[in-house]
N, C-alpha and C positions, 0 to 999 in steps of 0.2 A: 504493499499499499504506500503510495508517495506521501511523504511527509510535507505537511501543510507549511508553507513559508512564513517566517516569524514576521509579523507586521512591522515591527522596528526596523528589522533589515531592509524590507521593502520600502520603507519610508526613508531611509538613507540613501538608497539607490535612486529612488525619486528625486530626492533633495539634490544629489550630486548631479544628475542629469540636467535637472532645472537650472542649477547654477551655472553649469557649462554652457547650456543652450542660451540662457540669459546674457552671459558674459559676451559670448561671440557675436550674439544678435547686436548687443549694445555698441561693441567695437565697430561692427560693420556700419551701424547708423552714424556714429559719431564721426566715421572716417569717410564714408562714401556716400552719404544721404544729403540731401538739400534741407535747408531750414530757411524757408522763406519767411519775411515779415509780412503779417497782414496789414494792410493799409487801413488807415482810420475809415476812410469810406467804405472798406469792405467789412469792417468789424460788426459782428452781430450785436443786437442790442442797442443800449444806450451809448453813443460813440463819445460822449462828452467825458472830459478828463475828470477824475476824482479831485475835487478841489480841496477836500477835507484831508488829503493824504498827500505830502510832498514827498517825492522820491529824492533820497540822498543823491543818487548819480542817475542821469537820463539814459535808460536803457530801452527806450522806444525803437530804436534801429539795432540793438544787440541781438544777434540770433542767439546767443546763450539764454537770453531772458525771453524775448519776444518772437523768436522763431517758432514755426509750426511744423508739424511732421506727423502725418496720420499713422505711420507705422510705429513711432515712438509712442503715440497715444495708445494703440493696440497693445504695445509691449507693457506699459503700465498698468492697463487693465489686467493683462496676464499675471503681472507681479502681484497686484491686489488680491486676485483669487488664489494665487498661491499662498500668500501670507496668511489669508483666512483659513485654508486648509492646513497649514503647517501648525497654526496656534491651536486649531481644533484638535489636531492629531496629538500633539502634547498632552493636552488635558486626557483624551481618550487613553493614549499609552499609559500615563500615571494611574487611571482609574483601573484598566486592566491589570497591570503590574501589580498593583498594591490590593487588588480585590475589593475595591470601593464600590459603594451601591450607587452614587450619583455622580454626574459630571462636576456638580458643585463642589464635592469632596474632592475629586481629581485636580481640579482648577485650585483649591486652597493649597493642596499638597505641592502642585508645581510652583504657585507663588512663594511657597516656603522654602523649596528646594532649589529654585531657579529664578529668583526675582528679577535679576538682571535681564536674562534672556526672554522672561515672558514679558516685561515691560518694553523691551526692544520690539518684540513682535507686535505687541498691541498698539504701541505708539506708530510704529511704521505702517501697520494695516489701516489705522485710523487717518493718517496722512494722506495714504494712497486713495482711501474711499473719498476724502474731501476733494482730491485732486479729480477724481472722475466725474464728479458733480461740476467741476469748473469746465472740465474738456466736454461735457455734454453740452453746455451753453456756449462755448467757444471764447471762453474767457481764461484759458490756461496759461500760466507764466512760468518761466524757466525750466521747459521741457527738455531742452538740452542738457542742463544741470541735472535734472533727475535721472535722465538715461545714463549720463556719466556716473551718477552714485550708484547705479545698478551694477558696475563693475565691482562694488564691494563683494558681490556674490563670488568672484573668481578665487577667493581663499576657501569656499565651503567644500569643494571636492577633496581636497587634503585634510580637512578636519573630519570628514567622513571615513576617508583611508585610514586615519589616525584611530578611529574607532574600531573599524573593521580588524585591523590588525591585532588590537588589544583582545577582540572577542576570539580570533582565530588562535592565537599563540598564547593567550593568557598574560601576556606582559606588554608593555609599551615600546615602540621604537624610538631611540633617542633622536634619530635622523629625521624620523618623521615629526617629532615633536618640535625640533629646532626650525624645519623647514615650514611647518605650519605657522608657528609665531612669527616667523620671518615675513611669510606672505600675508599673513593677517594683518601685520603692522603696514606693509606696503599697500594693500587693498584697502584699507580702512584709514589710515592717516595720511599716507603718501598721495593718495587720491584725492583726499580734500586740499591738501597743498597744491596740487596740480589743478583742480578746478579753481580755486581762488588765484592762482596764476594767471590762468587763461582769461578769466574774468578781468582781472587787473590789467591785463595787456590791452583790453578793447578800451579802457580809459587812461592809459599810460601810468598805471599805479602798480606798485609792489603787491603781493598777497596780502600782508599785514594791513597795509593801508586800505586795500580793497575790501577786507573784512569789516574793518572800522567803519566803512561807509555803506555798508549794506543795510537794508531795512532792520528795523529793530527785530522783527519776529523771525528774519533770515538769520541774524546774528545768534538768537536764541536758540533756533531750530540746529544750526551747525554746530554750536557749542555742545547741545543735549546729545547729537549724533556721535561727536568725537568723544563726549563724556561717557556716554554708555558703552562705546566701542572700547574706550580706554579701561573701564572698569573690568569689563568681559576679559580684555587681553591680560590685565594685571593678575585676574583670578587664574586664568590659564597658566601664566608663567610661573606663579606661585606653587601650583599643583606640582609643574615639572621639576621645579627647584626642589621642593620639599621630598619628592618621590626619589629624586637624586641623593639628597641628603640621608635619606633613611637607609639606604643600600650599605 
């Protein structure tokens, strides 16, 4: 009788394939696709500027902020669906693994055991849901930047390979641990620096100056993204170091 596949293993494979496909698609869109600016006369709805909100920098002609791309919009919809799925699976897996009676109990356990990862998923899923509402009415902004941020997924296949090796051999791989931590740092922190550099180049500014002149909500969002990823990276690094010290 064929043994049924472990749901967690299947989900890890799905996640690795998703991360790979999303990263490749994002690279192709950023490198080869066009990002036309929607002229004010073409804009859907009220084309009058919002006089109650002054922009720190004029990005009306900046393709990184005002550029449109239907394929990129589709990619964000795909990412939204995946984030919702993966968040629900975390709860489902916790419930099954610990033989809990309700999803609420599974959610509480995930919040206790993996608060940073759960908060990361919930905040990202919420942000992407809000983005979809803007895309529907044709008022999305920063689509190029959001597509670039999806390259953060590029470190995930190594994360799942790391898990798979531990499951198969019963012990971690030092080489994979170091490779994952380095890739994670590049994909999560180096990417933010690259995006700010690209944004700053449009305005003739350095990345630090560009960050300081972002809208307040963009500064907060970027800081939160880096902060959550930073906390996650530190937790991972501490586990690797502690494991080495105990040997």
